[in-house]
A tleap script that builds the chain and sets N, CA, C and O, in Angstrom:
source leaprc.protein.ff14SB
mol = sequence {
  NMET THR ILE ASP GLY LEU ASP ASP GLU ASN
  VAL ARG ALA ILE LEU ALA ARG VAL LYS THR
  PHE ALA VAL ILE GLY ALA SER PRO LYS ALA
  GLU ARG PRO SER ASN SER VAL MET GLN PHE
  LEU ILE ASP GLU GLY TYR VAL VAL LYS PRO
  VAL ASN PRO GLY ILE ALA GLY LYS THR ILE
  HIE ASP GLN PRO VAL TYR ALA THR LEU ALA
  ASP VAL PRO PRO PRO VAL ASP VAL VAL ASP
  ILE PHE ARG ASP SER GLU ALA VAL PRO GLY
  ILE VAL ARG GLU ALA ILE ALA GLN LYS ASP
  ARG LEU GLY ILE SER THR ILE TRP MET GLN
  LEU GLY VAL ILE ASN GLU ASP ALA ALA ALA
  GLU ALA ARG ALA ALA GLY LEU THR VAL VAL
  MET ASP ARG CYS PRO HIE ILE GLU ILE PRO
  ARG LEU ALA PHE CGLY
}
set mol.1.N position { 124.787 109.386 98.877 }
set mol.1.CA position { 123.322 109.451 98.965 }
set mol.1.C position { 122.865 108.684 100.206 }
set mol.1.O position { 123.384 107.612 100.515 }
set mol.2.N position { 121.923 109.230 100.881 }
set mol.2.CA position { 121.393 108.589 102.073 }
set mol.2.C position { 120.249 107.655 101.695 }
set mol.2.O position { 119.775 107.662 100.559 }
set mol.3.N position { 119.818 106.862 102.649 }
set mol.3.CA position { 118.740 105.913 102.398 }
set mol.3.C position { 117.446 106.620 102.001 }
set mol.3.O position { 116.661 106.072 101.227 }
set mol.4.N position { 117.213 107.827 102.516 }
set mol.4.CA position { 115.971 108.526 102.205 }
set mol.4.C position { 116.113 109.478 101.020 }
set mol.4.O position { 115.139 110.104 100.602 }
set mol.5.N position { 117.322 109.585 100.484 }
set mol.5.CA position { 117.538 110.431 99.309 }
set mol.5.C position { 117.596 111.915 99.609 }
set mol.5.O position { 117.660 112.728 98.687 }
set mol.6.N position { 117.577 112.281 100.877 }
set mol.6.CA position { 117.601 113.690 101.252 }
set mol.6.C position { 119.003 114.111 101.668 }
set mol.6.O position { 119.666 113.422 102.443 }
set mol.7.N position { 119.447 115.249 101.147 }
set mol.7.CA position { 120.733 115.768 101.596 }
set mol.7.C position { 120.510 116.690 102.798 }
set mol.7.O position { 119.375 116.942 103.202 }
set mol.8.N position { 121.606 117.183 103.356 }
set mol.8.CA position { 121.517 118.010 104.556 }
set mol.8.C position { 120.649 119.245 104.349 }
set mol.8.O position { 119.915 119.644 105.254 }
set mol.9.N position { 120.724 119.848 103.179 }
set mol.9.CA position { 119.919 121.051 102.931 }
set mol.9.C position { 118.436 120.738 102.952 }
set mol.9.O position { 117.646 121.533 103.461 }
set mol.10.N position { 118.036 119.581 102.404 }
set mol.10.CA position { 116.620 119.179 102.444 }
set mol.10.C position { 116.160 118.968 103.882 }
set mol.10.O position { 115.086 119.430 104.267 }
set mol.11.N position { 116.971 118.272 104.674 }
set mol.11.CA position { 116.598 118.008 106.063 }
set mol.11.C position { 116.555 119.312 106.847 }
set mol.11.O position { 115.646 119.516 107.652 }
set mol.12.N position { 117.509 120.186 106.630 }
set mol.12.CA position { 117.523 121.483 107.300 }
set mol.12.C position { 116.263 122.281 106.939 }
set mol.12.O position { 115.663 122.917 107.806 }
set mol.13.N position { 115.868 122.248 105.675 }
set mol.13.CA position { 114.669 122.972 105.230 }
set mol.13.C position { 113.412 122.407 105.893 }
set mol.13.O position { 112.526 123.163 106.292 }
set mol.14.N position { 113.334 121.091 106.009 }
set mol.14.CA position { 112.190 120.474 106.686 }
set mol.14.C position { 112.122 120.953 108.127 }
set mol.14.O position { 111.069 121.386 108.595 }
set mol.15.N position { 113.243 120.876 108.827 }
set mol.15.CA position { 113.273 121.256 110.242 }
set mol.15.C position { 112.993 122.743 110.448 }
set mol.15.O position { 112.473 123.134 111.493 }
set mol.16.N position { 113.330 123.568 109.471 }
set mol.16.CA position { 113.049 125.000 109.568 }
set mol.16.C position { 111.574 125.298 109.317 }
set mol.16.O position { 111.022 126.251 109.867 }
set mol.17.N position { 110.943 124.477 108.482 }
set mol.17.CA position { 109.556 124.714 108.079 }
set mol.17.C position { 108.535 124.184 109.090 }
set mol.17.O position { 107.516 124.825 109.344 }
set mol.18.N position { 108.810 123.027 109.656 }
set mol.18.CA position { 107.808 122.370 110.496 }
set mol.18.C position { 107.781 122.951 111.904 }
set mol.18.O position { 108.765 123.508 112.392 }
set mol.19.N position { 106.625 122.803 112.536 }
set mol.19.CA position { 106.457 123.317 113.899 }
set mol.19.C position { 105.944 122.256 114.864 }
set mol.19.O position { 106.210 122.329 116.063 }
set mol.20.N position { 105.197 121.253 114.340 }
set mol.20.CA position { 104.489 120.314 115.198 }
set mol.20.C position { 104.781 118.877 114.799 }
set mol.20.O position { 104.650 118.506 113.632 }
set mol.21.N position { 105.179 118.067 115.783 }
set mol.21.CA position { 105.454 116.648 115.586 }
set mol.21.C position { 104.402 115.816 116.311 }
set mol.21.O position { 104.132 116.054 117.489 }
set mol.22.N position { 103.809 114.847 115.627 }
set mol.22.CA position { 103.033 113.799 116.292 }
set mol.22.C position { 103.987 112.627 116.455 }
set mol.22.O position { 104.469 112.078 115.464 }
set mol.23.N position { 104.263 112.240 117.691 }
set mol.23.CA position { 105.231 111.176 117.969 }
set mol.23.C position { 104.479 109.865 118.180 }
set mol.23.O position { 103.818 109.664 119.199 }
set mol.24.N position { 104.595 108.978 117.191 }
set mol.24.CA position { 103.917 107.687 117.221 }
set mol.24.C position { 104.793 106.693 117.986 }
set mol.24.O position { 105.956 106.478 117.643 }
set mol.25.N position { 104.220 106.100 119.014 }
set mol.25.CA position { 105.004 105.203 119.861 }
set mol.25.C position { 105.658 105.947 121.006 }
set mol.25.O position { 106.668 105.502 121.551 }
set mol.26.N position { 105.082 107.075 121.368 }
set mol.26.CA position { 105.609 107.878 122.478 }
set mol.26.C position { 105.572 107.060 123.766 }
set mol.26.O position { 104.614 106.332 124.024 }
set mol.27.N position { 106.619 107.186 124.566 }
set mol.27.CA position { 106.707 106.445 125.821 }
set mol.27.C position { 106.910 107.386 127.002 }
set mol.27.O position { 107.649 108.366 126.908 }
set mol.28.N position { 106.239 107.076 128.126 }
set mol.28.CA position { 106.462 107.864 129.333 }
set mol.28.C position { 107.755 107.474 130.051 }
set mol.28.O position { 108.171 108.157 130.987 }
set mol.29.N position { 108.390 106.384 129.622 }
set mol.29.CA position { 109.605 105.884 130.278 }
set mol.29.C position { 110.816 106.704 129.853 }
set mol.29.O position { 111.133 106.798 128.667 }
set mol.30.N position { 111.485 107.294 130.834 }
set mol.30.CA position { 112.611 108.184 130.560 }
set mol.30.C position { 113.729 107.506 129.775 }
set mol.30.O position { 114.451 108.174 129.034 }
set mol.31.N position { 113.885 106.191 129.925 }
set mol.31.CA position { 114.971 105.493 129.240 }
set mol.31.C position { 114.673 105.198 127.768 }
set mol.31.O position { 115.552 104.736 127.040 }
set mol.32.N position { 113.451 105.459 127.329 }
set mol.32.CA position { 113.081 105.187 125.937 }
set mol.32.C position { 113.467 106.359 125.042 }
set mol.32.O position { 113.279 107.517 125.416 }
set mol.33.N position { 114.010 106.063 123.854 }
set mol.33.CA position { 114.399 107.151 122.947 }
set mol.33.C position { 113.261 108.121 122.631 }
set mol.33.O position { 113.488 109.327 122.540 }
set mol.34.N position { 112.042 107.611 122.464 }
set mol.34.CA position { 110.938 108.522 122.135 }
set mol.34.C position { 110.749 109.573 123.220 }
set mol.34.O position { 110.401 110.716 122.923 }
set mol.35.N position { 110.972 109.201 124.454 }
set mol.35.CA position { 110.795 110.125 125.566 }
set mol.35.C position { 111.828 111.249 125.509 }
set mol.35.O position { 111.481 112.424 125.627 }
set mol.36.N position { 113.087 110.885 125.329 }
set mol.36.CA position { 114.126 111.922 125.302 }
set mol.36.C position { 114.033 112.781 124.050 }
set mol.36.O position { 114.307 113.980 124.101 }
set mol.37.N position { 113.653 112.186 122.933 }
set mol.37.CA position { 113.504 112.970 121.706 }
set mol.37.C position { 112.341 113.956 121.862 }
set mol.37.O position { 112.443 115.107 121.437 }
set mol.38.N position { 111.247 113.510 122.465 }
set mol.38.CA position { 110.129 114.424 122.704 }
set mol.38.C position { 110.573 115.622 123.538 }
set mol.38.O position { 110.274 116.766 123.196 }
set mol.39.N position { 111.283 115.360 124.625 }
set mol.39.CA position { 111.740 116.458 125.479 }
set mol.39.C position { 112.683 117.377 124.719 }
set mol.39.O position { 112.603 118.597 124.861 }
set mol.40.N position { 113.565 116.814 123.922 }
set mol.40.CA position { 114.482 117.615 123.109 }
set mol.40.C position { 113.703 118.525 122.158 }
set mol.40.O position { 113.987 119.719 122.062 }
set mol.41.N position { 112.714 117.952 121.453 }
set mol.41.CA position { 111.933 118.748 120.512 }
set mol.41.C position { 111.196 119.881 121.222 }
set mol.41.O position { 111.163 121.008 120.727 }
set mol.42.N position { 110.610 119.586 122.369 }
set mol.42.CA position { 109.935 120.618 123.157 }
set mol.42.C position { 110.930 121.712 123.542 }
set mol.42.O position { 110.636 122.901 123.417 }
set mol.43.N position { 112.109 121.300 124.012 }
set mol.43.CA position { 113.139 122.269 124.401 }
set mol.43.C position { 113.597 123.126 123.224 }
set mol.43.O position { 114.017 124.269 123.405 }
set mol.44.N position { 113.512 122.561 122.011 }
set mol.44.CA position { 113.913 123.292 120.797 }
set mol.44.C position { 112.794 124.187 120.269 }
set mol.44.O position { 112.977 124.890 119.276 }
set mol.45.N position { 111.631 124.162 120.933 }
set mol.45.CA position { 110.540 125.046 120.556 }
set mol.45.C position { 109.469 124.429 119.670 }
set mol.45.O position { 108.551 125.123 119.233 }
set mol.46.N position { 109.576 123.130 119.399 }
set mol.46.CA position { 108.551 122.462 118.608 }
set mol.46.C position { 107.377 122.077 119.506 }
set mol.46.O position { 107.541 121.907 120.714 }
set mol.47.N position { 106.204 121.942 118.916 }
set mol.47.CA position { 105.039 121.404 119.601 }
set mol.47.C position { 105.052 119.903 119.370 }
set mol.47.O position { 105.263 119.451 118.245 }
set mol.48.N position { 104.828 119.127 120.424 }
set mol.48.CA position { 104.862 117.670 120.324 }
set mol.48.C position { 103.527 117.110 120.800 }
set mol.48.O position { 103.021 117.485 121.858 }
set mol.49.N position { 102.970 116.209 120.003 }
set mol.49.CA position { 101.703 115.554 120.334 }
set mol.49.C position { 101.945 114.046 120.372 }
set mol.49.O position { 101.990 113.402 119.323 }
set mol.50.N position { 102.101 113.474 121.574 }
set mol.50.CA position { 102.382 112.047 121.693 }
set mol.50.C position { 101.174 111.184 121.322 }
set mol.50.O position { 100.033 111.524 121.634 }
set mol.51.N position { 101.451 110.055 120.647 }
set mol.51.CA position { 100.413 109.108 120.255 }
set mol.51.C position { 100.819 107.723 120.744 }
set mol.51.O position { 101.861 107.190 120.362 }
set mol.52.N position { 99.965 107.151 121.603 }
set mol.52.CA position { 100.190 105.797 122.112 }
set mol.52.C position { 98.858 105.301 122.673 }
set mol.52.O position { 98.401 105.793 123.705 }
set mol.53.N position { 98.230 104.333 122.002 }
set mol.53.CA position { 96.900 103.899 122.458 }
set mol.53.C position { 96.900 103.308 123.867 }
set mol.53.O position { 95.877 103.351 124.550 }
set mol.54.N position { 98.014 102.767 124.305 }
set mol.54.CA position { 98.080 102.154 125.630 }
set mol.54.C position { 98.046 103.136 126.783 }
set mol.54.O position { 97.734 102.758 127.912 }
set mol.55.N position { 98.365 104.397 126.512 }
set mol.55.CA position { 98.378 105.402 127.581 }
set mol.55.C position { 97.600 106.660 127.199 }
set mol.55.O position { 97.813 107.729 127.771 }
set mol.56.N position { 96.691 106.522 126.221 }
set mol.56.CA position { 95.874 107.661 125.797 }
set mol.56.C position { 95.139 108.240 127.002 }
set mol.56.O position { 94.650 107.509 127.863 }
set mol.57.N position { 95.075 109.561 127.042 }
set mol.57.CA position { 94.413 110.246 128.142 }
set mol.57.C position { 95.368 110.657 129.245 }
set mol.57.O position { 95.022 111.485 130.088 }
set mol.58.N position { 96.561 110.091 129.250 }
set mol.58.CA position { 97.580 110.499 130.225 }
set mol.58.C position { 98.428 111.596 129.593 }
set mol.58.O position { 98.080 112.115 128.532 }
set mol.59.N position { 99.534 111.951 130.235 }
set mol.59.CA position { 100.422 112.954 129.660 }
set mol.59.C position { 101.861 112.452 129.656 }
set mol.59.O position { 102.258 111.625 130.477 }
set mol.60.N position { 102.621 112.976 128.713 }
set mol.60.CA position { 104.076 112.798 128.672 }
set mol.60.C position { 104.651 114.192 128.487 }
set mol.60.O position { 104.273 114.903 127.556 }
set mol.61.N position { 105.558 114.586 129.363 }
set mol.61.CA position { 106.141 115.939 129.334 }
set mol.61.C position { 105.035 116.992 129.280 }
set mol.61.O position { 105.126 117.972 128.541 }
set mol.62.N position { 103.999 116.771 130.071 }
set mol.62.CA position { 102.862 117.687 130.178 }
set mol.62.C position { 102.043 117.815 128.893 }
set mol.62.O position { 101.230 118.730 128.764 }
set mol.63.N position { 102.254 116.900 127.943 }
set mol.63.CA position { 101.486 116.907 126.697 }
set mol.63.C position { 100.466 115.776 126.744 }
set mol.63.O position { 100.824 114.656 127.109 }
set mol.64.N position { 99.205 116.030 126.386 }
set mol.64.CA position { 98.209 114.957 126.399 }
set mol.64.C position { 98.534 113.891 125.355 }
set mol.64.O position { 98.950 114.203 124.239 }
set mol.65.N position { 98.339 112.633 125.736 }
set mol.65.CA position { 98.612 111.506 124.843 }
set mol.65.C position { 97.314 111.110 124.137 }
set mol.65.O position { 96.258 110.995 124.759 }
set mol.66.N position { 97.421 110.908 122.833 }
set mol.66.CA position { 96.279 110.524 122.001 }
set mol.66.C position { 96.409 109.052 121.601 }
set mol.66.O position { 97.514 108.518 121.512 }
set mol.67.N position { 95.256 108.401 121.361 }
set mol.67.CA position { 95.262 106.984 121.000 }
set mol.67.C position { 95.702 106.770 119.560 }
set mol.67.O position { 96.443 105.831 119.271 }
set mol.68.N position { 95.249 107.641 118.647 }
set mol.68.CA position { 95.561 107.495 117.224 }
set mol.68.C position { 95.742 108.879 116.609 }
set mol.68.O position { 95.416 109.891 117.229 }
set mol.69.N position { 96.260 108.909 115.397 }
set mol.69.CA position { 96.365 110.185 114.687 }
set mol.69.C position { 94.993 110.807 114.474 }
set mol.69.O position { 94.862 112.031 114.467 }
set mol.70.N position { 93.975 109.980 114.303 }
set mol.70.CA position { 92.618 110.496 114.104 }
set mol.70.C position { 92.129 111.283 115.320 }
set mol.70.O position { 91.237 112.122 115.193 }
set mol.71.N position { 92.701 111.022 116.490 }
set mol.71.CA position { 92.312 111.718 117.717 }
set mol.71.C position { 93.093 113.013 117.949 }
set mol.71.O position { 92.704 113.829 118.784 }
set mol.72.N position { 94.179 113.202 117.222 }
set mol.72.CA position { 95.059 114.353 117.429 }
set mol.72.C position { 94.434 115.606 116.812 }
set mol.72.O position { 93.990 115.575 115.664 }
set mol.73.N position { 94.399 116.705 117.566 }
set mol.73.CA position { 93.886 117.948 116.977 }
set mol.73.C position { 94.928 118.570 116.040 }
set mol.73.O position { 96.131 118.430 116.259 }
set mol.74.N position { 94.455 119.254 115.001 }
set mol.74.CA position { 95.404 119.916 114.103 }
set mol.74.C position { 96.060 121.097 114.803 }
set mol.74.O position { 95.532 121.617 115.785 }
set mol.75.N position { 97.208 121.515 114.296 }
set mol.75.CA position { 97.930 120.964 113.157 }
set mol.75.C position { 98.973 119.935 113.567 }
set mol.75.O position { 99.373 119.854 114.728 }
set mol.76.N position { 99.405 119.149 112.583 }
set mol.76.CA position { 100.562 118.252 112.711 }
set mol.76.C position { 101.339 118.357 111.408 }
set mol.76.O position { 100.802 118.077 110.336 }
set mol.77.N position { 102.584 118.754 111.497 }
set mol.77.CA position { 103.425 118.834 110.303 }
set mol.77.C position { 104.136 117.523 110.025 }
set mol.77.O position { 104.235 117.094 108.876 }
set mol.78.N position { 104.635 116.881 111.090 }
set mol.78.CA position { 105.474 115.689 110.967 }
set mol.78.C position { 104.875 114.548 111.767 }
set mol.78.O position { 104.494 114.721 112.925 }
set mol.79.N position { 104.794 113.377 111.144 }
set mol.79.CA position { 104.460 112.151 111.855 }
set mol.79.C position { 105.786 111.444 112.095 }
set mol.79.O position { 106.401 110.919 111.167 }
set mol.80.N position { 106.214 111.438 113.345 }
set mol.80.CA position { 107.520 110.914 113.759 }
set mol.80.C position { 107.313 109.511 114.332 }
set mol.80.O position { 106.668 109.348 115.368 }
set mol.81.N position { 107.863 108.501 113.655 }
set mol.81.CA position { 107.536 107.108 113.959 }
set mol.81.C position { 108.626 106.417 114.783 }
set mol.81.O position { 109.752 106.224 114.324 }
set mol.82.N position { 108.255 106.053 116.009 }
set mol.82.CA position { 109.089 105.247 116.910 }
set mol.82.C position { 108.446 103.872 117.050 }
set mol.82.O position { 108.067 103.479 118.153 }
set mol.83.N position { 108.322 103.151 115.973 }
set mol.83.CA position { 107.734 101.814 115.982 }
set mol.83.C position { 108.581 100.920 115.085 }
set mol.83.O position { 109.415 101.409 114.323 }
set mol.84.N position { 108.368 99.619 115.177 }
set mol.84.CA position { 109.077 98.684 114.305 }
set mol.84.C position { 108.751 98.978 112.845 }
set mol.84.O position { 107.669 99.468 112.520 }
set mol.85.N position { 109.697 98.674 111.984 }
set mol.85.CA position { 109.521 98.916 110.552 }
set mol.85.C position { 108.260 98.251 110.007 }
set mol.85.O position { 107.630 98.777 109.090 }
set mol.86.N position { 107.887 97.094 110.567 }
set mol.86.CA position { 106.704 96.373 110.093 }
set mol.86.C position { 105.417 97.142 110.382 }
set mol.86.O position { 104.419 96.945 109.689 }
set mol.87.N position { 105.421 98.006 111.382 }
set mol.87.CA position { 104.225 98.782 111.737 }
set mol.87.C position { 104.054 100.026 110.871 }
set mol.87.O position { 102.995 100.654 110.886 }
set mol.88.N position { 105.083 100.381 110.122 }
set mol.88.CA position { 105.076 101.640 109.387 }
set mol.88.C position { 103.979 101.724 108.322 }
set mol.88.O position { 103.352 102.778 108.213 }
set mol.89.N position { 103.706 100.678 107.527 }
set mol.89.CA position { 102.666 100.840 106.499 }
set mol.89.C position { 101.317 101.285 107.061 }
set mol.89.O position { 100.677 102.162 106.481 }
set mol.90.N position { 100.876 100.713 108.158 }
set mol.90.CA position { 99.608 101.117 108.757 }
set mol.90.C position { 99.637 102.555 109.244 }
set mol.90.O position { 98.654 103.284 109.106 }
set mol.91.N position { 100.757 102.959 109.812 }
set mol.91.CA position { 100.901 104.338 110.292 }
set mol.91.C position { 100.884 105.314 109.123 }
set mol.91.O position { 100.252 106.368 109.191 }
set mol.92.N position { 101.587 104.953 108.047 }
set mol.92.CA position { 101.612 105.818 106.866 }
set mol.92.C position { 100.211 105.943 106.273 }
set mol.92.O position { 99.803 107.034 105.875 }
set mol.93.N position { 99.470 104.836 106.211 }
set mol.93.CA position { 98.101 104.908 105.674 }
set mol.93.C position { 97.213 105.790 106.552 }
set mol.93.O position { 96.384 106.542 106.040 }
set mol.94.N position { 97.384 105.699 107.861 }
set mol.94.CA position { 96.621 106.560 108.760 }
set mol.94.C position { 97.021 108.026 108.555 }
set mol.94.O position { 96.167 108.913 108.559 }
set mol.95.N position { 98.315 108.272 108.375 }
set mol.95.CA position { 98.787 109.640 108.130 }
set mol.95.C position { 98.222 110.182 106.823 }
set mol.95.O position { 97.816 111.342 106.754 }
set mol.96.N position { 98.195 109.354 105.792 }
set mol.96.CA position { 97.624 109.788 104.512 }
set mol.96.C position { 96.144 110.117 104.692 }
set mol.96.O position { 95.664 111.117 104.158 }
set mol.97.N position { 95.423 109.292 105.433 }
set mol.97.CA position { 93.994 109.530 105.667 }
set mol.97.C position { 93.756 110.821 106.444 }
set mol.97.O position { 92.728 111.472 106.259 }
set mol.98.N position { 94.701 111.197 107.314 }
set mol.98.CA position { 94.563 112.400 108.150 }
set mol.98.C position { 95.331 113.602 107.603 }
set mol.98.O position { 95.322 114.678 108.200 }
set mol.99.N position { 95.997 113.410 106.462 }
set mol.99.CA position { 96.898 114.428 105.919 }
set mol.99.C position { 96.235 115.790 105.769 }
set mol.99.O position { 96.772 116.792 106.240 }
set mol.100.N position { 95.093 115.839 105.128 }
set mol.100.CA position { 94.451 117.131 104.880 }
set mol.100.C position { 93.904 117.752 106.160 }
set mol.100.O position { 94.027 118.959 106.365 }
set mol.101.N position { 93.305 116.941 107.014 }
set mol.101.CA position { 92.733 117.456 108.264 }
set mol.101.C position { 93.821 118.030 109.168 }
set mol.101.O position { 93.641 119.085 109.777 }
set mol.102.N position { 94.958 117.323 109.253 }
set mol.102.CA position { 96.020 117.737 110.170 }
set mol.102.C position { 97.061 118.658 109.532 }
set mol.102.O position { 97.760 119.386 110.236 }
set mol.103.N position { 97.166 118.628 108.206 }
set mol.103.CA position { 98.198 119.407 107.533 }
set mol.103.C position { 99.541 118.707 107.469 }
set mol.103.O position { 100.579 119.361 107.369 }
set mol.104.N position { 99.531 117.384 107.527 }
set mol.104.CA position { 100.776 116.596 107.541 }
set mol.104.C position { 101.535 116.798 106.234 }
set mol.104.O position { 100.962 116.703 105.149 }
set mol.105.N position { 102.835 117.078 106.352 }
set mol.105.CA position { 103.690 117.231 105.175 }
set mol.105.C position { 104.817 116.205 105.139 }
set mol.105.O position { 105.385 115.940 104.080 }
set mol.106.N position { 105.143 115.623 106.306 }
set mol.106.CA position { 106.349 114.795 106.406 }
set mol.106.C position { 106.108 113.565 107.260 }
set mol.106.O position { 105.491 113.629 108.323 }
set mol.107.N position { 106.614 112.441 106.764 }
set mol.107.CA position { 106.719 111.206 107.542 }
set mol.107.C position { 108.176 111.099 107.944 }
set mol.107.O position { 109.060 111.149 107.089 }
set mol.108.N position { 108.440 110.951 109.236 }
set mol.108.CA position { 109.818 110.841 109.733 }
set mol.108.C position { 109.957 109.499 110.438 }
set mol.108.O position { 109.326 109.263 111.468 }
set mol.109.N position { 110.788 108.617 109.879 }
set mol.109.CA position { 111.048 107.316 110.498 }
set mol.109.C position { 112.366 107.409 111.263 }
set mol.109.O position { 113.390 107.825 110.721 }
set mol.110.N position { 112.318 107.019 112.512 }
set mol.110.CA position { 113.478 107.135 113.397 }
set mol.110.C position { 114.607 106.181 113.007 }
set mol.110.O position { 114.449 105.353 112.111 }
set mol.111.N position { 115.739 106.307 113.686 }
set mol.111.CA position { 116.891 105.446 113.435 }
set mol.111.C position { 116.475 103.982 113.482 }
set mol.111.O position { 115.811 103.544 114.421 }
set mol.112.N position { 116.867 103.239 112.470 }
set mol.112.CA position { 116.554 101.822 112.406 }
set mol.112.C position { 115.170 101.513 111.883 }
set mol.112.O position { 114.839 100.346 111.675 }
set mol.113.N position { 114.351 102.530 111.664 }
set mol.113.CA position { 113.007 102.333 111.132 }
set mol.113.C position { 113.072 102.598 109.626 }
set mol.113.O position { 113.208 103.738 109.181 }
set mol.114.N position { 112.973 101.518 108.862 }
set mol.114.CA position { 113.116 101.598 107.409 }
set mol.114.C position { 112.028 100.745 106.776 }
set mol.114.O position { 111.910 99.556 107.071 }
set mol.115.N position { 111.239 101.353 105.911 }
set mol.115.CA position { 110.236 100.610 105.165 }
set mol.115.C position { 110.066 101.306 103.818 }
set mol.115.O position { 109.353 102.302 103.700 }
set mol.116.N position { 110.737 100.757 102.807 }
set mol.116.CA position { 110.751 101.375 101.480 }
set mol.116.C position { 109.365 101.409 100.849 }
set mol.116.O position { 109.010 102.389 100.195 }
set mol.117.N position { 108.569 100.341 101.037 }
set mol.117.CA position { 107.230 100.309 100.443 }
set mol.117.C position { 106.349 101.400 101.039 }
set mol.117.O position { 105.651 102.106 100.311 }
set mol.118.N position { 106.382 101.537 102.357 }
set mol.118.CA position { 105.588 102.576 103.010 }
set mol.118.C position { 106.089 103.964 102.609 }
set mol.118.O position { 105.294 104.887 102.435 }
set mol.119.N position { 107.407 104.108 102.464 }
set mol.119.CA position { 107.963 105.389 102.035 }
set mol.119.C position { 107.457 105.744 100.639 }
set mol.119.O position { 107.098 106.893 100.382 }
set mol.120.N position { 107.430 104.769 99.744 }
set mol.120.CA position { 106.939 105.003 98.385 }
set mol.120.C position { 105.461 105.389 98.407 }
set mol.120.O position { 105.039 106.272 97.660 }
set mol.121.N position { 104.680 104.734 99.255 }
set mol.121.CA position { 103.257 105.051 99.386 }
set mol.121.C position { 103.076 106.484 99.900 }
set mol.121.O position { 102.217 107.219 99.412 }
set mol.122.N position { 103.883 106.871 100.879 }
set mol.122.CA position { 103.809 108.233 101.422 }
set mol.122.C position { 104.183 109.260 100.359 }
set mol.122.O position { 103.501 110.272 100.197 }
set mol.123.N position { 105.263 108.996 99.640 }
set mol.123.CA position { 105.688 109.934 98.584 }
set mol.123.C position { 104.619 110.060 97.508 }
set mol.123.O position { 104.364 111.156 97.009 }
set mol.124.N position { 103.992 108.939 97.148 }
set mol.124.CA position { 102.935 108.962 96.126 }
set mol.124.C position { 101.755 109.815 96.582 }
set mol.124.O position { 101.031 110.366 95.753 }
set mol.125.N position { 101.561 109.927 97.889 }
set mol.125.CA position { 100.486 110.751 98.447 }
set mol.125.C position { 100.928 112.207 98.644 }
set mol.125.O position { 100.171 113.021 99.173 }
set mol.126.N position { 102.148 112.530 98.220 }
set mol.126.CA position { 102.631 113.906 98.302 }
set mol.126.C position { 103.359 114.262 99.580 }
set mol.126.O position { 103.597 115.439 99.851 }
set mol.127.N position { 103.718 113.253 100.376 }
set mol.127.CA position { 104.428 113.515 101.626 }
set mol.127.C position { 105.932 113.396 101.425 }
set mol.127.O position { 106.393 112.589 100.617 }
set mol.128.N position { 106.685 114.187 102.147 }
set mol.128.CA position { 108.136 114.054 102.197 }
set mol.128.C position { 108.452 112.951 103.200 }
set mol.128.O position { 107.782 112.827 104.225 }
set mol.129.N position { 109.473 112.151 102.904 }
set mol.129.CA position { 109.844 111.050 103.798 }
set mol.129.C position { 111.281 111.214 104.251 }
set mol.129.O position { 112.195 111.354 103.439 }
set mol.130.N position { 111.463 111.194 105.563 }
set mol.130.CA position { 112.782 111.149 106.178 }
set mol.130.C position { 112.856 109.779 106.844 }
set mol.130.O position { 111.967 109.409 107.610 }
set mol.131.N position { 113.914 109.030 106.553 }
set mol.131.CA position { 113.972 107.654 107.022 }
set mol.131.C position { 115.333 107.349 107.651 }
set mol.131.O position { 116.376 107.778 107.159 }
set mol.132.N position { 115.290 106.590 108.759 }
set mol.132.CA position { 116.498 106.147 109.449 }
set mol.132.C position { 117.323 107.336 109.960 }
set mol.132.O position { 118.551 107.349 109.877 }
set mol.133.N position { 116.603 108.335 110.490 }
set mol.133.CA position { 117.244 109.518 111.056 }
set mol.133.C position { 116.502 109.926 112.323 }
set mol.133.O position { 115.369 109.509 112.562 }
set mol.134.N position { 117.165 110.749 113.127 }
set mol.134.CA position { 116.559 111.246 114.364 }
set mol.134.C position { 116.731 112.762 114.437 }
set mol.134.O position { 117.841 113.263 114.257 }
set mol.135.N position { 115.647 113.503 114.699 }
set mol.135.CA position { 115.800 114.956 114.791 }
set mol.135.C position { 116.711 115.383 115.946 }
set mol.135.O position { 117.310 116.458 115.896 }
set mol.136.N position { 116.819 114.550 116.981 }
set mol.136.CA position { 117.697 114.865 118.115 }
set mol.136.C position { 119.162 114.856 117.660 }
set mol.136.O position { 120.000 115.538 118.250 }
set mol.137.N position { 119.462 114.096 116.628 }
set mol.137.CA position { 120.808 114.064 116.053 }
set mol.137.C position { 120.939 115.119 114.948 }
set mol.137.O position { 121.935 115.839 114.883 }
set mol.138.N position { 119.927 115.199 114.087 }
set mol.138.CA position { 120.006 116.068 112.923 }
set mol.138.C position { 120.025 117.552 113.286 }
set mol.138.O position { 120.769 118.317 112.672 }
set mol.139.N position { 119.241 117.970 114.252 }
set mol.139.CA position { 119.190 119.405 114.596 }
set mol.139.C position { 120.560 119.901 115.063 }
set mol.139.O position { 121.047 120.894 114.522 }
set mol.140.N position { 121.208 119.254 116.045 }
set mol.140.CA position { 122.548 119.745 116.432 }
set mol.140.C position { 123.586 119.530 115.329 }
set mol.140.O position { 124.472 120.366 115.149 }
set mol.141.N position { 123.492 118.433 114.596 }
set mol.141.CA position { 124.468 118.149 113.534 }
set mol.141.C position { 124.425 119.214 112.443 }
set mol.141.O position { 125.454 119.601 111.888 }
set mol.142.N position { 123.228 119.674 112.154 }
set mol.142.CA position { 123.071 120.680 111.103 }
set mol.142.C position { 123.191 122.100 111.646 }
set mol.142.O position { 122.935 123.066 110.927 }
set mol.143.N position { 123.585 122.231 112.929 }
set mol.143.CA position { 123.736 123.533 113.580 }
set mol.143.C position { 122.473 124.348 113.387 }
set mol.143.O position { 122.513 125.532 113.052 }
set mol.144.N position { 121.365 123.688 113.606 }
set mol.144.CA position { 120.055 124.281 113.396 }
set mol.144.C position { 119.567 124.895 114.698 }
set mol.144.O position { 119.909 124.428 115.785 }
set mol.145.N position { 118.774 125.935 114.579 }
set mol.145.CA position { 118.139 126.495 115.767 }
set mol.145.C position { 118.940 127.579 116.417 }
set mol.145.O position { 118.517 128.135 117.430 }
savepdb mol mol.pdb
quit
């Protein structure tokens, strides 16, 4: 069993269903994991909406950067979190508040990002939680796409 309780078939189903990722903690720096994962997702045909209040109004990989999830236009299927585990509860609460407007179905916490309390809060709100995983690893590993 994995930390998030999802087996490969569940993760594969999520990746097959979703189309749009809001990347929280998106970075314009090529050496940052969020940057390479964003480019990978774009190359795989997903729509990516970067979120970073420090660079809102600029672009990353030709995508406009938003300050908060509240600023992101719909739709968003996945909230992909590239932030410290301690920041996750606030992000999850913002995602829950924007869930209906954006169509959010999944909270995705990147490698090393683990917050069981926030995951429980997200699940209680009807969201699927993927934790301590990276779509850049999972998509090729699952021979997806």
